[in-house]
C-alpha positions in Angstrom: -11.4 9.9 -21.4 -11.5 6.2 -22.2 -7.7 6.2 -23.2 -6.8 7.6 -19.8 -8.8 4.9 -17.9 -6.9 2.3 -20.0 -3.5 3.9 -19.0 -4.3 4.1 -15.4 -5.6 0.3 -15.4 -2.3 -0.7 -17.1 -0.2 1.1 -14.6 -2.2 -0.1 -11.7 -2.3 -3.7 -13.0 1.6 -3.7 -13.4 2.0 -2.4 -9.8 -0.3 -5.0 -8.4 1.4 -7.9 -10.4 4.7 -7.0 -8.6 5.1 -9.1 -5.3 7.4 -8.0 -2.5 8.4 -10.9 -0.4 9.1 -10.5 3.5 12.7 -10.9 2.8 12.6 -7.9 0.3 10.6 -5.9 2.7 13.0 -6.6 5.6 15.7 -4.9 3.6 13.9 -1.6 3.6 15.7 0.1 6.6 14.8 3.6 5.8 12.2 5.1 8.1 8.9 4.4 6.2 5.4 6.0 6.8 2.6 3.7 5.8 -0.6 5.6 5.4 -3.9 3.5 5.3 -7.5 4.5 4.9 -9.5 3.0 7.8 -12.2 1.9 5.3 -10.1 0.6 2.6 -11.8 -2.4 1.0 -9.4 -2.8 -1.9 -6.2 -3.3 0.3 -7.5 -3.6 4.0 -5.7 -2.0 6.9 -4.7 -5.5 8.0 -2.1 -5.5 5.1 -0.6 -2.4 6.5 -0.3 -3.9 9.9 1.4 -7.0 8.3 3.9 -4.7 6.5 4.6 -2.8 9.6 5.6 -5.9 11.4 8.0 -7.0 8.7 9.7 -3.6 7.8 12.1 -2.7 10.5 11.6 1.1 10.6 8.0 1.4 9.5 5.3 3.3 11.0 1.6 2.8 10.3 -0.9 5.5 10.5 -4.6 4.7 9.8 -6.7 7.6 8.7 -10.1 7.4 10.1 -13.2 7.3 7.6 -10.8 7.2 4.6 -11.0 4.7 1.9 -8.4 3.4 -0.5 -6.9 6.7 -1.7 -6.6 8.8 1.6 -4.5 11.5 0.0 
């Protein structure tokens, strides 16, 4: 329904308006699994590789043939 699309848009927009700096990401010390779709054109896998380099205990898994929402 149209109202559902508007809600999803607002939630998504607020998520992407939030910017995490490298300093913030370095403070995430818990083991973190980053799942990325190989064919994600919205947030390319390159961004996952950048996050993995900054986050001390991150592991990146790229899912072959998957797009933006691999789950």
